[in-house]
N, C-alpha and C positions, 0 to 999 in steps of 0.2 A: 376914408372912402371905402364902403363895403363892396368888395368885388364878389359877386355871387356866381359868376361863370366866366369862362375864358373861351374865346374862339381864336385858336392860334395865338398870335401875339396881342390880340385885342382883349380889353377888359370890359366886362358887362357889369354895370354898377347900378345900384338902387340907393339913392341918397336918403338918409334918415329924415331929413326935414323937407322932403319934397311933397308935391301936391298930387291929387288924383286927377285923371284916371291913372290906374296902374300902368307904369311904363319903366323902361330901362334906358340907360345911357350906355352907348358902346363907344369906347375911347381907344384910340390908337395913335401912333406917331403921325399919321397922315390926316387924321380927322376925327370927327365925333358925329354920331347919329343918335337919334332918339326914336324909340319904337314904342307905341302904345301896345299893351299886351292883349287887350280884349279878354280879360280873365272871365272865367277860369280856363277856357279851352282854346283861346286864340281865334283867329290867326293874328300874329303880330302885324302891326301896320306902321309903316314909316311916317313919322311926324316931321322930322327935320334931319338934314344931313349937311355937314360942312366938311369939305376936303376929300371925302371918299368918292371913288369912281362908281358909276352905276353897277358895274360888275361886282365891286366889293359890297355894295349895299344889298344886291341880290343874294350874294353868298351869306352875308350876315343874317338877312331875313330868313333864309332857309335853315340856318343853324339854330336860330331862335325858335322857329316853328317846332323843332324837335323837342324843345325843353320848356315850352310855355307853361305847362302845369307846375313844373318845379319853380319857375320864375314867379308865378302867381303866388305860390306858397311862401316864397321868400318875401314878396311884397307884403303879404298878410302878416308874416312874422314881424316885419319892421313897422308896418303902418296899421295893422289891425283890421283893415278892410280894403276892398278894391276901390 
């Protein structure tokens, strides 16, 4: 599982065999969320969340917004296109 970023104890993952549109999975002990990146400049958009509180989702979304260009480049490196 390619971890491309960390938000505290959470892992931000892009799966090599995943589908478009460009998105990341955010995994932690309490849940998982999926955010579409809206490459190349964002903003990230919540697609699914399981187990996280709304306050956690908002914090994750804000942290992802700061690094969307980098995450989009990681997606491009792994998948070749958005």
